C-alpha positions in Angstrom: -9.5 34.8 -3.0 -6.6 37.0 -3.1 -4.1 37.6 -0.1 -5.7 41.0 0.5 -9.0 39.2 0.9 -7.6 36.6 3.1 -6.1 39.0 5.2 -9.5 40.9 5.7 -11.1 37.5 6.6 -8.7 37.0 9.7 -9.4 40.8 10.7 -12.8 41.0 9.8 -13.5 39.8 13.7 -12.3 43.0 14.7 -14.3 45.3 12.7 -14.5 48.7 13.9 -12.1 48.3 16.9 -8.6 49.2 15.1 -7.2 46.0 16.5 -5.5 43.1 14.8 -5.9 39.4 15.3 -2.4 39.8 17.2 -3.8 42.3 19.5 -3.0 39.7 22.8 -5.2 38.5 25.3 -7.4 41.4 25.3 -10.7 40.3 26.7 -12.8 42.4 24.4 -11.3 40.4 21.7 -13.4 37.6 22.4 -16.5 39.6 22.5 -15.8 41.0 19.0 -15.3 37.4 17.7 -18.3 36.2 19.1 -20.2 39.3 17.6 -18.6 38.7 14.3 -20.1 35.1 14.5 -23.5 36.5 15.7 -23.5 39.0 12.7 -22.6 36.2 10.1 -25.0 33.6 11.3 -27.9 36.4 11.3 -26.8 37.7 7.7 -27.3 34.2 6.4 -29.9 33.0 9.0 -32.6 32.3 6.2 -30.1 30.1 4.3 -29.4 28.1 7.8 -32.9 27.9 8.7 -33.8 26.6 5.0 -31.0 24.1 5.1 -31.9 22.8 8.5 -35.7 22.8 7.8 -35.5 21.1 4.6 -33.0 18.5 6.2 -35.2 17.9 9.0 -38.5 17.6 6.6 -36.7 15.0 4.4 -35.5 13.0 7.8 -38.8 13.2 9.1 -40.3 12.0 6.1 -37.9 9.1 5.6 -38.6 7.9 9.1 -42.3 7.8 8.5 -42.0 6.0 5.1 -39.1 3.9 6.4 -40.0 0.0 6.6 -38.7 -1.5 10.2 -35.7 -3.5 9.8 -34.1 -5.9 12.2 -30.9 -7.1 13.0 -29.5 -10.0 14.3 -25.8 -11.5 14.7 -24.7 -15.0 14.9 -20.7 -15.6 16.1 -18.4 -18.2 14.9 -14.8 -19.3 16.5 -12.2 -20.1 14.1 -10.3 -23.0 15.7 -6.4 -22.1 15.8 -3.8 -25.0 16.3 -0.4 -24.8 16.3 2.5 -27.1 17.1 4.2 -26.8 20.4 7.3 -24.8 20.5 6.2 -22.8 17.3 7.7 -19.1 17.4 4.7 -17.2 18.9 5.3 -14.1 16.7 4.9 -16.4 13.7 2.0 -18.0 15.2 -0.1 -15.0 15.9 0.8 -13.9 12.3 -0.6 -17.0 11.0 -3.6 -17.4 13.1 -4.6 -13.7 12.0 -4.3 -14.8 8.3 -6.3 -17.8 9.2 -9.2 -15.8 10.7 -9.0 -13.2 7.9 -9.1 -16.0 5.0 -12.4 -17.5 7.2 -13.8 -14.3 7.2 -13.2 -13.9 3.3 -15.0 -17.3 3.0 -18.0 -16.3 4.9 -17.7 -13.1 2.3 -17.9 -15.1 -0.6 -20.5 -15.2 -3.1 -20.5 -19.1 -2.9 -21.2 -19.3 0.7 -24.4 -16.9 0.2 -25.3 -19.0 -2.8 -25.3 -21.9 -0.6 -27.3 -20.6 2.2 -30.0 -19.5 -0.7 -30.3 -23.1 -1.7 -30.3 -24.6 1.5 -33.0 -22.3 2.7 -34.8 -22.1 -0.3 -34.8 -18.4 -0.3 -36.0 -18.0 -4.0 -39.2 -19.2 -3.0 -39.3 -17.1 0.3 -42.2 -14.3 -0.6 -40.9 -12.5 2.5 -37.1 -12.4 1.3 -37.9 -12.2 -2.2 -41.0 -10.0 -2.1 -42.7 -10.2 -5.5 -39.7 -11.8 -7.3 -40.5 -15.0 -5.4 -40.7 -18.3 -7.5 -42.3 -21.6 -7.1 -39.5 -24.4 -6.3 -40.0 -26.2 -9.6 -39.5 -22.8 -11.6 -36.5 -21.6 -10.1 -33.6 -20.8 -12.7 -30.2 -19.9 -12.2 -30.9 -16.2 -12.8 -33.4 -16.2 -9.7 -30.7 -17.9 -7.6 -28.3 -15.0 -8.7 -30.5 -12.3 -7.8 -31.6 -13.9 -4.5 -27.9 -14.0 -3.9 -26.9 -10.6 -4.7 -29.9 -9.5 -2.3 -28.6 -12.1 0.5 -24.8 -10.4 0.0 -26.2 -6.8 0.6 -27.9 -7.7 3.8 -25.0 -9.5 5.2 -22.0 -8.3 7.2 -19.0 -10.1 8.4 -17.2 -8.6 11.0 -13.8 -10.1 12.4 -11.4 -8.4 14.7 -7.6 -9.1 14.0 -6.7 -9.5 17.3 -9.7 -12.2 17.8 -10.6 -15.6 16.6 -13.9 -15.0 16.4 -16.2 -13.9 13.5 -19.8 -12.0 13.7 -22.3 -12.8 10.9 -24.9 -10.0 11.2 -27.9 -10.2 9.0 -30.5 -7.3 8.4 -34.1 -8.0 7.3 -37.2 -6.6 7.6 -38.6 -10.0 8.8 -36.6 -11.0 12.3 -37.0 -14.7 12.0 -35.6 -15.0 8.1 -32.6 -13.0 9.6 -32.1 -15.6 12.3 -32.4 -18.3 10.2 -30.0 -17.0 7.5 -27.3 -15.9 10.4 -27.4 -19.5 12.0 -27.1 -21.0 8.6 -24.4 -19.4 7.3 -21.6 -21.5 9.4 -23.2 -24.8 8.3 -23.0 -23.7 4.6 -19.4 -22.6 4.8 -18.5 -25.8 6.5 -20.5 -28.0 4.2 -19.2 -26.3 1.1 -15.4 -26.5 2.5 -15.9 -29.9 3.0 -17.3 -30.9 -0.4 -14.9 -28.7 -2.2 -12.0 -29.9 -0.2 -12.7 -33.8 -0.4 -13.3 -33.1 -4.4 -10.2 -31.5 -4.6 -8.1 -34.0 -2.8 -9.8 -37.0 -4.3 -8.8 -35.6 -7.7 -5.3 -35.0 -6.1 -5.2 -38.6 -4.9 -6.3 -40.1 -8.3 -3.5 -38.1 -10.0 -0.9 -38.9 -7.5 -1.8 -42.7 -7.8 -1.7 -42.7 -11.6 1.6 -40.9 -11.4 3.3 -43.3 -8.6 2.4 -46.1 -11.0 4.2 -44.6 -13.9 7.0 -43.8 -11.5 7.4 -47.0 -10.1 7.7 -48.5 -14.1 10.4 -46.3 -14.6 12.0 -46.9 -11.4 12.3 -50.7 -12.2 13.5 -50.0 -15.6 16.3 -47.7 -14.1 17.4 -50.4 -11.4 17.2 -53.4 -14.1 19.3 -51.2 -16.6 22.1 -50.9 -13.6 22.0 -54.6 -12.6 22.4 -55.5 -16.4 25.5 -53.0 -16.8 27.0 -54.8 -13.4 26.3 -58.3 -15.1 27.7 -57.4 -18.2 31.1 -55.5 -16.9 31.4 -57.7 -14.2 31.4 -54.7 -11.7 29.8 -56.2 -8.2 28.3 -53.6 -5.5 31.6 -51.4 -4.6 33.7 -52.1 -7.5 35.3 -49.1 -9.1 35.3 -47.5 -5.8 37.0 -47.2 -2.7 36.5 -51.0 -2.1 38.7 -51.8 -5.1 41.3 -49.4 -3.8 41.3 -51.2 -0.4 41.8 -54.4 -1.7 44.5 -53.8 -4.1 46.2 -52.0 -1.2 45.7 -55.1 0.9 47.1 -57.7 -1.8 50.0 -55.2 -2.2 50.9 -55.3 1.0 50.5 -59.0 1.4 52.8 -59.3 -1.7 55.5 -57.1 0.0 55.1 -59.6 3.1 55.6 -62.6 1.1 58.6 -61.4 -0.8 60.2 -60.3 2.7 59.5 -63.5 4.1 61.1 -65.3 0.9 64.2 -63.2 1.6 64.2 -63.8 5.5 64.0 -67.7 5.1 66.8 -67.9 2.5 69.3 -66.0 4.8 68.3 -68.1 7.7 69.0 -71.4 5.6 72.4 -70.0 4.9 73.0 -69.2 8.4 71.6 -72.2 9.9 74.4 -73.9 7.5 77.2 -71.7 8.8 76.1 -72.0 12.6 76.2 -75.9 12.3 80.3 -75.9 12.0 80.4 -73.4 14.6 78.6 -74.9 17.3 80.7 -75.7 20.6 80.9 -79.1 22.3 82.5 -77.8 25.5 79.7 -78.0 27.7 78.9 -81.9 26.4 78.1 -84.0 29.4 76.6 -87.0 30.6 75.1 -88.6 34.0 78.1 -90.7 34.4 80.3 -88.1 33.9 78.7 -86.0 36.3 78.4 -88.4 38.7 82.5 -89.3 38.3 83.3 -85.5 38.9 81.3 -85.5 42.1 83.3 -88.7 43.3 86.6 -87.1 42.1 85.8 -83.6 44.1 85.2 -85.9 46.9 88.5 -87.7 46.7 90.3 -84.5 46.2 88.9 -83.3 49.7 89.9 -86.8 51.4 93.5 -86.5 50.2 93.7 -82.8 51.3 92.6 -83.8 54.7 94.8 -86.9 55.0 97.6 -84.6 54.2 97.4 -82.5 56.8 97.7 -85.7 59.0 100.1 -88.0 57.3 103.2 -87.6 54.7 102.9 -88.3 51.2 104.3 -91.8 51.5 101.5 -92.7 54.2 99.6 -95.6 52.9 96.3 -94.0 53.2 97.7 -90.8 51.4 98.7 -93.4 48.7 95.7 -95.5 48.2 93.5 -92.0 47.7 96.1 -91.0 45.2 95.7 -94.2 43.5 92.0 -93.8 43.6 92.2 -90.3 42.0 94.5 -91.2 39.2 92.0 -94.1 38.0 89.1 -91.8 38.1 90.7 -89.3 36.4 91.4 -91.4 33.6 87.7 -92.8 33.6 86.4 -89.1 33.6 88.6 -88.2 30.3 87.1 -91.4 28.8 83.9 -90.5 29.5 84.2 -86.8 28.3 85.3 -87.8 24.9 82.6 -90.0 24.6 79.9 -87.3 25.9 81.7 -84.8 23.2 81.2 -87.2 20.4 77.5 -87.9 21.3 76.8 -83.8 21.5 78.6 -83.1 18.2 76.4 -85.7 16.6 73.5 -84.2 17.6 74.4 -80.8 16.8 75.0 -81.7 13.3 71.5 -83.3 12.9 69.7 -80.4 14.4 71.8 -78.0 11.9 70.4 -79.9 8.9 66.9 -80.0 10.4 67.0 -76.5 10.6 68.3 -75.6 7.4 65.5 -78.2 5.5 63.1 -75.9 7.4 64.5 -72.6 6.3 64.5 -73.9 2.9 61.1 -75.1 2.8 59.7 -71.8 4.2 61.5 -69.6 1.7 60.2 -71.7 -1.2 56.7 -71.2 0.3 57.2 -67.5 0.8 58.3 -67.3 -2.9 55.5 -69.2 -4.2 53.1 -67.0 -2.3 54.6 -63.9 -3.5 54.4 -65.1 -7.0 50.8 -65.8 -6.7 50.0 -62.3 -5.0 52.1 -60.6 -7.7 49.7 -62.2 -10.3 46.5 -61.6 -8.6 47.7 -57.7 -7.8 48.1 -57.3 -11.7 44.9 -58.8 -12.3 43.3 -56.7 -9.8 45.0 -53.4 -11.1 44.1 -54.5 -14.6 40.0 -55.0 -13.5 40.4 -51.7 -11.3 41.2 -49.5 -14.5 38.6 -51.3 -16.7 35.8 -50.6 -13.5 37.2 -46.9 -13.4 36.6 -46.6 -17.2 32.9 -48.5 -16.7 32.2 -46.2 -13.3 31.0 -43.1 -15.5 28.4 -45.1 -17.2 27.7 -46.8 -14.0 27.3 -43.6 -12.0 24.8 -42.1 -14.7 22.8 -45.4 -14.5 22.6 -45.3 -10.9 21.9 -41.6 -10.6 19.0 -42.1 -13.0 17.8 -45.2 -10.9 18.4 -43.1 -7.4 16.0 -40.1 -8.9 13.6 -42.5 -10.0 13.5 -43.9 -6.6 13.3 -40.3 -4.7 10.4 -39.1 -7.5 8.5 -42.4 -6.7 8.7 -42.2 -3.0 8.0 -38.4 -2.8 4.9 -39.2 -4.9 4.0 -42.3 -2.7 4.6 -40.0 0.2 2.5 -37.5 -0.9 -0.3 -39.9 -2.1 -0.4 -41.2 1.5 -0.6 -37.9 3.0 -3.3 -36.9 0.8 -5.0 -40.3 1.6 -4.6 -39.5 5.3 -6.1 -36.0 5.1 -9.2 -36.8 3.3 -11.1 -36.9 6.6 -9.4 -33.8 8.1 -10.9 -30.4 7.5 -7.9 -28.2 8.3 -9.1 -24.6 9.8 -12.8 -25.1 10.8 -15.1 -22.7 12.5 -17.5 -23.7 14.9 -21.0 -21.5 15.7 -20.5 -20.4 19.4 -23.2 -17.8 19.8 -26.4 -18.7 17.6 -28.3 -15.7 16.8 -31.6 -15.2 18.5 -34.9 -13.6 16.9 -34.6 -9.7 17.6 -37.6 -8.0 19.0 -36.9 -4.6 18.4 -36.0 -3.1 15.2 -32.8 -1.4 14.9 -34.1 1.3 12.0 -36.0 3.4 11.7 -34.6 5.5 14.6 -36.7 8.5 14.5 -34.9 10.2 17.8 -31.6 9.7 16.6 -31.9 10.2 13.1 -33.8 13.8 13.6 -31.3 14.8 16.2 -28.4 13.7 13.7 -30.0 15.3 11.0 -30.6 18.6 12.8 -27.0 18.7 14.2 -25.6 17.7 10.8 -27.5 19.9 8.9 -26.8 23.1 11.5 -23.1 22.3 11.2 -23.4 22.0 7.2 -25.2 25.3 7.0 -22.6 26.9 9.3 -19.9 25.6 7.1 -21.5 26.9 3.9 -22.2 30.1 5.5 -18.5 30.7 6.7 -17.2 29.0 3.3 -19.6 31.5 1.4 -18.4 34.3 3.6 -14.6 33.6 3.0 -15.1 33.1 -0.7 -16.9 36.1 -1.1 -14.8 38.8 -2.6 -17.2 41.5 -3.3 -16.8 44.8 -1.4 -19.8 45.8 0.8 -18.8 47.8 3.9 -17.1 50.7 5.3 -15.1 48.6 7.3 -13.9 46.4 4.5 -12.7 49.7 2.4 -10.8 50.6 5.4 -9.0 47.7 6.5 -8.3 46.4 2.9 -7.1 49.5 1.2 -6.7 52.0 4.1 -9.5 54.5 2.7 -11.9 56.1 4.3 -15.7 55.9 2.9 -17.7 59.4 2.2 -21.0 57.9 1.4 -23.2 54.9 0.2 -25.8 55.6 -2.2 -28.8 53.6 -1.8 -30.1 51.9 -5.0 -33.3 53.1 -6.7 -34.4 50.5 -9.1 -35.6 52.2 -12.6 -34.4 55.8 -12.1 -32.7 57.3 -14.7 -32.0 61.1 -15.3 -31.8 63.1 -18.4 -31.1 66.7 -16.8 -29.3 67.7 -13.6 -32.9 68.8 -12.6 -34.3 65.1 -12.4 -31.4 64.2 -9.8 -33.3 63.3 -6.4 -30.9 65.5 -4.9 -32.8 68.5 -6.1 -36.2 66.7 -6.8 -36.7 65.4 -3.4 -34.1 67.1 -1.1 -35.3 65.4 2.0 -34.8 61.8 0.3 -32.2 59.2 1.9 -30.8 59.9 -1.5 -30.2 63.5 -1.2 -28.7 63.1 2.5 -26.1 60.7 1.4 -25.1 63.3 -1.4 -25.0 66.0 1.1 -22.9 64.0 3.4 -20.4 63.3 0.4 -20.2 66.7 -0.4 -19.8 67.9 2.9 -16.5 65.4 2.8 -15.2 66.7 -0.4 -15.6 70.2 1.2 -13.3 69.1 4.1 -10.7 68.1 1.4 -10.4 71.8 0.1 -8.0 74.1 2.2 -10.0 76.7 3.7 -12.9 76.0 1.3 -10.7 77.2 -1.5 -12.0 76.0 -5.1 -10.4 72.7 -5.7 -11.0 69.7 -8.5 -11.9 66.4 -7.6 -11.8 63.5 -10.1 -14.4 60.8 -10.0 -13.6 57.3 -11.1 -14.2 53.9 -10.8 -12.9 50.3 -11.5 -14.9 49.6 -14.2 -17.6 51.0 -16.3 -21.2 50.7 -14.7 -20.2 51.1 -11.3 -21.9 54.4 -11.0 -19.0 57.0 -11.0 -21.6 59.4 -13.4 -24.4 59.1 -10.8 -21.9 60.2 -8.1 -20.7 62.9 -9.9 -24.3 64.5 -10.8 -25.1 63.9 -7.4 -22.4 65.4 -5.8 -22.4 68.5 -8.2 -26.2 68.8 -7.2 -25.6 68.5 -3.5 -22.8 71.3 -3.8 -25.2 73.6 -6.0 -27.8 73.4 -3.7 -25.4 74.2 -0.6 -24.8 77.3 -2.3 -21.7 76.4 -4.2 -20.9 77.0 -7.9 -20.0 73.4 -8.9 -19.6 72.0 -12.5 -19.1 68.5 -14.1 -16.3 68.4 -16.8 -16.9 64.8 -18.4 -13.9 63.1 -19.6 -15.6 60.0 -20.1 -16.0 60.6 -24.0 -15.4 57.0 -25.5 -19.2 56.0 -25.1 -22.5 57.8 -25.1 -23.8 58.4 -21.5 -26.0 60.8 -19.2 -23.3 63.6 -19.3 -23.3 63.7 -23.1 -27.2 63.3 -23.2 -27.2 66.6 -20.9 -25.0 68.6 -22.8 -26.9 67.9 -25.9 -30.0 69.7 -24.2 -27.8 72.8 -23.2 -27.2 75.7 -25.6 -23.4 76.4 -25.3 -20.3 74.6 -26.5 -19.2 71.6 -25.7 -15.9 70.3 -24.3 -14.4 69.6 -27.6 -15.3 73.0 -29.1 -13.8 74.6 -26.0 -10.6 73.1 -26.3 -10.1 73.2 -30.2 -11.2 77.0 -30.2 -8.2 79.2 -30.9 -9.7 82.3 -28.7 -7.7 82.8 -25.9 -10.7 83.1 -23.6 -13.0 80.2 -22.8 -16.7 80.7 -23.1 -17.4 78.9 -20.0 -21.1 77.8 -18.9 -22.3 80.8 -16.6 -22.5 79.9 -12.7 -25.2 82.6 -12.1 -27.2 82.2 -8.8 -30.8 80.3 -9.1 -33.6 82.1 -8.5 -34.9 80.9 -5.3 -37.3 81.7 -2.3 -35.4 79.8 0.2 -33.2 81.6 2.5 -30.0 80.2 1.4 -28.3 80.8 -1.8 -28.2 78.2 -4.5 -26.4 77.8 -7.9 -27.5 75.7 -10.9 -25.2 72.8 -11.4 -23.6 72.8 -14.6 -22.2 69.5 -16.8 -19.6 70.6 -19.6 -19.3 67.5 -22.0 -19.2 66.2 -25.5 -22.4 66.1 -27.5 -21.1 63.0 -29.2 -18.4 60.3 -28.2 -14.7 61.4 -29.2 -12.7 59.3 -31.4 -9.4 59.8 -29.7 -10.0 61.4 -26.4 -6.6 60.5 -25.1 -5.2 63.0 -27.2 -7.8 65.4 -26.2 -7.1 64.8 -22.5 -3.1 65.8 -23.3 -4.3 68.9 -25.0 -2.3 71.7 -23.6 -5.6 73.7 -23.2 -7.2 71.3 -20.6 -4.7 72.7 -18.0 -5.9 76.2 -19.1 -9.6 75.1 -19.0 -9.1 73.9 -15.9 -7.5 77.0 -14.4 -10.6 79.0 -15.9 -12.9 76.8 -14.1 -11.3 77.2 -10.8 -11.6 80.9 -11.1 -15.2 80.7 -12.0 -16.5 77.7 -10.0 -15.8 76.7 -6.3 -16.0 72.8 -7.0 -14.8 71.1 -10.4 -15.7 68.0 -10.7 -14.0 65.6 -13.4 -15.9 62.6 -14.3 -13.3 60.3 -15.5 -13.5 56.8 -17.2 -12.8 53.7 -15.3 -9.4 53.4 -14.5 -9.0 49.7 -15.1 -10.2 50.5 -19.0 -8.1 53.1 -19.8 -5.3 55.0 -18.7 -6.9 58.5 -18.9 -8.1 58.5 -15.3 -4.1 58.1 -14.4 -3.6 61.1 -16.5 -6.4 63.1 -15.1 -5.3 62.5 -11.7 -2.3 64.6 -12.3 -4.7 67.7 -13.0 -7.2 67.1 -10.0 -6.7 67.8 -6.5 -8.2 64.9 -5.1 -9.6 61.6 -6.5 -12.8 59.7 -5.6 -13.2 55.9 -6.5 -16.7 54.8 -7.0 -17.5 51.3 -6.0 -20.6 49.1 -6.8 -22.0 47.7 -3.7 -21.9 43.6 -3.7 -20.3 43.9 -7.5 -17.0 45.4 -7.4 -14.3 43.0 -6.2 -11.0 43.1 -4.1 -9.1 42.4 -7.0 -10.8 45.3 -9.2 -10.0 47.7 -6.2 -6.7 46.4 -5.7 -5.7 46.8 -9.4 -7.4 50.4 -9.5 -5.5 51.3 -6.7 -2.2 50.3 -8.4 -3.4 51.7 -11.6 -3.4 55.2 -10.1 -0.5 55.1 -7.7 -2.4 55.3 -4.8 -3.6 58.6 -5.6 -7.0 58.0 -4.4 -8.3 59.9 -1.3 -11.7 58.1 -0.8 -14.0 55.8 -1.9 -17.8 56.1 -2.4 -20.3 53.2 -2.8 -23.1 53.3 -5.1 -26.2 51.2 -6.0 -26.3 49.9 -2.2 -29.1 47.5 -1.3 -29.9 49.1 1.9 -32.2 46.5 3.1 -29.8 43.8 2.3 -27.0 45.8 3.8 -28.9 46.4 7.0 -29.8 42.6 7.1 -26.2 41.5 6.6 -25.2 43.2 9.8 -22.0 45.2 9.3 -22.4 47.4 12.2 -22.0 50.7 10.5 -25.0 53.4 10.2 -26.5 51.9 7.2 -27.6 49.1 9.8 -29.8 51.5 11.6 -31.3 53.3 8.5 -35.0 52.3 9.2 -34.7 53.2 12.7 -34.2 57.0 11.2 -36.8 56.6 8.3 -39.1 59.3 9.7 -36.3 61.7 8.6 -36.7 60.9 4.9 -39.5 61.7 2.2 -39.9 59.3 -0.4 -39.7 55.6 -0.5 -37.5 54.4 2.0 -35.8 50.8 1.2 -37.6 48.3 3.4 -36.3 45.2 4.7 -37.4 42.1 2.2 -39.2 39.0 3.1 -38.0 35.5 2.7 -39.6 35.4 -0.9 -37.7 38.6 -2.0 -34.5 37.2 -1.1 -35.2 33.8 -3.0 -36.3 36.1 -6.0 -32.9 37.9 -5.6 -30.9 34.8 -5.7 -32.5 33.8 -9.0 -32.7 37.1 -10.6 -29.8 39.9 -11.2 -30.8 43.3 -10.0 -31.0 45.9 -12.7 -28.5 48.3 -13.3 -29.3 51.8 -12.8 -27.9 55.3 -13.5 -25.0 53.6 -15.4 -21.8 55.8 -15.3 
């Protein structure tokens, strides 16, 4: 469909109004739209009725023949548990996945097969029909067929925001449907338990075997570590930080011992020197202290007596003598005490010196021993550092063996502990009940849905057909699409072909519908001339066979019967046609002879008045053509004498009709339009397309004055309801003589769908 056609479809709602789809909020616009829709529906009403009728018939028949089917539903709930404190978003996503996985299990063929085995559906005549088998003759193929049938009759429904799963079973037998729905949960549970326990037992056996193997490998690895420590003398911690700490402690002890040795040696020397330097000034004894006290008393007594007596007084003498004697005794006692103190000091110095020497010797011996041990430990530590690489490798191997063994052992314990745990479980919370009313068939709903569905479908098909239809059929279409007026619509006359102008329906049946259209076209062409002056009209069409020769002959006959001298000059010379057949029956020269005749004057067909008894004058229509197709018509059309010929024809005739070739076939029509005053384009009703007319307009550079329809099916045109005068032609049938196209019935329209109408009056 071209863009031009699409433009029409958007404007076709406004036929005959001169408005476009952008006409604003004009209230009449809606009436025009409704009128257009009404016309389209009326145009294809039998198609709509046929689609709706067939659909309803099929729906009613299917409902009458359908077997009642029952539907029941069992609901199971999936148990969802999560640890406390778990992320709620993650828990929700995990639970949704669990529900979906559980639904997939219920949809699996394995569960359906378990149900078939449990309920022995392969032997159920109601479920399997004629394919039921006795229990002892059931084969795997029979179970596969039953499983497939069961899967087709079961629907598993789950909502991602809910932990409920619906098991919906459909069957012609309500009890069987109920049993199947309720059995599904048990079968899924039993199958899950059997498979999980089987799988876990197999896993546990494999883990136990692996654990035994790993235990042997661990023992061998630990033995290799122990043997290496024994062979190298490396105890636990040897070659590591413990060795370094021990060496540091021994080194500190050695340094301490060496320091103590030096201190003791220095101390012994100091004690020896200090022994000779010790003072005895403070040496005393108890007797000496007593004598000193008495001496002090006597001195005090002599001082008291001196204040009373003179120096010669006997008392003074007596006291003085006692003082002198006591002083001598004090000196002797001091010497004795000093000797005793000096001897005691010497003994103590000797003792201190001996002790310092002993301690220095002990410190020296301890320092030597510690140095020896330190050297041994350093040597051992360096050997341990060398052996530590191999020891680390052996320990790593032992640790890896230990870790693998512990992981395997732990996994085995977990599997053993989970043997009795089901995991995600689902429980039947709402068992299915035996339905009493079938859900299918539903005659009312089905027929109602079929009616409205077929109606909508038929309307869609109708409007799709309208949109996709690119054929030109109406006056309004020509006006809107191409801006051209339409001068007439010649009715289709099946089987009619003329071999002379006298056979034209315009002359033979002047009161026929065909003649009336021809006169209407002549009247419009007459208005094209200025003051009824002689003028030339070119008749062309998009493609051969569109009926331009018919229109040209009819126009010529109408003009002649109206008292005008009219002639047809045929320039469609490439193939045989009606014009050439008429020329062969005439006695005058043909077109080629006239153009090639060297005589200055043309010997034209005469335009004498025709003998008639009617009141108006009429003339005999004339045709100027060739007797045989011309080999090179393009050069003939371009002949210099064509212009002179047309000028002479204007002088002798009132209307010169040029019958040109099809515009899209050759360029001759474009050339002929230069010598013609006006151009009419003939369209074949329901056959000429939009693209053909558009291409013709371009080929002719827009030099087309009007369009004329030929081979119009008046009955079909009126039925389509384009809103023009043809739609109401039957109301004026009394004005016409001869056969008037009648409305065809449904059978006739069906025949038209499968049989292409015959072309008549080819031209």
